[in-house]
Phi, psi and omega in degrees: 000139182263116179237343183227117177242138178246142169231136182257129179242143176230005177093352179285161178298329180292318181287327178290329175290326179297329180301320179304313182293319182296316180294319176300314181290324177296321178294313183300322185263002182051046186259177174261143178253122174255119180254121185246135166227125174252130179254149189301146173298137178266132184301134178284355184278345177292155172299156186301318182294319176294319181298309183300317180297316181294317177298317179300315180298315181295321177294314183297322178293319177298317180292322177300321177294316180296321176297321177299316179299313178303316178295322181297332183249015174300140180100347172277159181250054181240157178270131182241134174241131181256140175229122175242117187223145177272140175142172176304132189305305184302312180298319179295317178297316178296320179298312181294319181299319181289312182297328182266357181065040180295138181264337181204135175251127175246123181213157178274168173230166185062050181274227184259014181291169185284347179258035182304135181105344175279156187312306169247140177295164185295324179291313178297323179297315180296314181299313178304321181277337188244351182294147177269009181218169177300149176234129175254123178254124187251138177241000000 
């Protein structure tokens, strides 16, 4: 039985399209939707002031993206849990999925990753191969 669905967003059109599928499935299964955004790790080699500013900017941008997603699904009658986490995207998604007991991951491909243009993006490929639950990839 599916009770927990996760969607991972990076702001790309593909990840935003995946939200529509995730919302539809969440509604059909009367499940909870976990919306995850992982922002890149910031180098510890930066000076403290630069480090703090960059981390703050990345957190703020991530929260703005989660707020956009929340607005996109306003009007639905589903429970939403938001996760904003620092770290490599695939690893963060897999960590949260395992810790939260996620039953299905819905995510876009060909997002903003550095391997844009490959059949599956590097993040979706890693999640697809290492997740402990089914993964639905949306294009």
